[in-house]
N, C-alpha and C positions, 0 to 999 in steps of 0.2 A: 503495499499499500504506498504513496508516494507522499510525502512529507508533506502538513498544510500550509501552506504559503503564507505567514503572520506576516506585515510587513510592521514589527514595533520598532525598530531604529529609525529616526527621522535626524537628519544633519544639514544643515546649509551647506548649499554646492555654489561652488561658481564655477560658472564654464566659459570659454570663449564662446564666439557667435559658433564657428565652427565646428567645435564640438559638440557643442545643441545642438545642430543641426543634424549632425551626425547620428547623435543620439537618440532622438527623434524620427531618424529616418528610418534609423537599423528596429525599431519600436514597430515603427509603422509594418514595415516591411514582415517583423515577426509574428505580429497580427498582436503585439499585448500591450502595455503600457508604460513611457518608459521607467517609472517607477520598477516593476518588474522587470526588463532589460536591465537594470543597471544590477537588480538582485542575479540574474541568469546570469552576466558577466562575472561578475565578483563568486559566487558561488563552483563557477566553473573555469576559474582564472587559468590555471595551470593546462587545463586540457583547450583553453580557446586562444589561450598565448603560443608562440613559438619561444622558447627561452634566447635563444642567438636573436632575434630579432629584436625582441624588447630590449634584450641589453644594448643593440647597436643604437635602437628607437632612442632610449631613455638616454643614451649619453648624450646623442646631438640634440634633443630637449633640452638637456640640462646645460652645453654648451651656448644653446641660443638664448637662454632664458634671461636673462640681463636684458639682452635688445628688445625681445618680448614688453619686457614691463614698461620697459620706455616709452 
């Protein structure tokens, strides 16, 4: 029997416009809400990410972070 989806934890999230649009597009394509999409992504994080790609993308993101904040 599947675990009940009980969204009990809430936290404020700030996203870029691109990230917000991508989250909503993913949720729409999957036929779920953005809350459910985030829950899915984080509950299945290791299986939906490629470790080497994640490390490389994170490194690039961190290198650009100061410029993006300006």
